[in-house]
N, C-alpha and C positions, 0 to 999 in steps of 0.2 A: 464583736461578732456582728457582721452585717445581716440585715433582714433579707431572707430569701424570697424569691418570687412566690413560693407556696405560702409563706407567712403573709405576704401582702394580700394574696387572694383570700386567705382565711379571715384576715382582719377586715378586708373590704366586705366580705360576707356578713360579718358582725355589724359593720357600719350600716349596711342595708337593712339588717334586722332592726337596729336601733332607730333608723329613719322610717321603718315600716314601708320600705320601698320594694314592693312586690316585683316590679319589672327588673330592678337591679338584682334582687335575689335570684330570680329565674335565669338571668343572663349568666350567672356563675354556676348553674347546675348542669351536670352532665345529663344526657338523655336518660340513662339508667340509674340515676342517683338514688341512694338509699339513705333514709333517716331512721335512726334507732333511738327511741326515747329512753329515759332512765328506767322506765318500768319494763323495757324490753319490747315495746310495740315497734314493729317494723313497717315502714311505708316506702314504697319504691315508685320512682317515676316523677318527672317534673310536675305533671298535672296534679297528682295527689298531694305532693309537698306544697305546691303553690296554694291549693285549696286549704290545706292545713294551716299554713301561715296566715292566709287571709282570715280564716275563722278565728284564729288565736288573736290576731291584731284587733279584730272587731270586739272580742270579749275582753281583751286586756290592752287597751290603747296606750297605757303608760309603760308597757314592758320595755325593759332595757337590759342589755348585757354590759357589765362593768369589768373590763379586762384588767387583771393584776399582773399576769405573767403569761408569756408565750414560750413554749418549748417545741422542739421538733426532733423527728427521727425520719430521715430521708424525706419522703413526700407527705408524711403524716405530721400534722400540726396540732399540738395540744394548747388550748386556750383555757387558762385557769382564771376564775373570777367569781363574781356574784351576779345576781339579778335583782331588779326591783320591778314592781308592777306586774308580777306574774300571777299565776293561779295559786301560788303558795302564800300562806298567811305571812304577813310582813314580819312578825316576830321570828318565824322560822327562816324566812328568806334572809334576814339579817345575819343569821348564824351559819347559813349553808354556804359551802364552797362547791362550785360547779366546775366540771371539766368538760369541755367540748372538744372532740377529736374530729378534725377535718382531714379527710383523705383527698389529696389533690392529684389529678392526673390530666395532662394536656391542658393545664391552666383552668380546670373546672373542678368543682367539688363533686366527687363521686360518692362520698359518704360523709354524713354528719351524725355523730354519736354523742349522746349526753350522759354524763356520769354525775352523781351527787354523793356527798358524804353524809346525808341525812336519811333517816328512816322515813320513807314516803308513806308508809302505811298509817302513820299517825296524823296525817293531814286531814 
């Protein structure tokens, strides 16, 4: 199965996150982009999301997404993997599986949603 354009965009977005390339990240965001964190917090708009990533990268300069699998449903891309260097304790991070859902429209990320299989209340 060949990689779709939507998958390439989602994976490029992950690459920009891993490089902490703010300009690259913003270049892939739609004007009205929405980000939904695993705790349900919703942020909308390029400016807020840009500021959020900038702050996160300052606080967690070693943050990386490690992709183990990519799945798709039309224009929605699921990225399954793990993180390192995040705000999560390393012993929990090592056990956690994270799913990022990227909704792609007109070659831009219109939604970035994060799911986790761990109980985040114990962190």
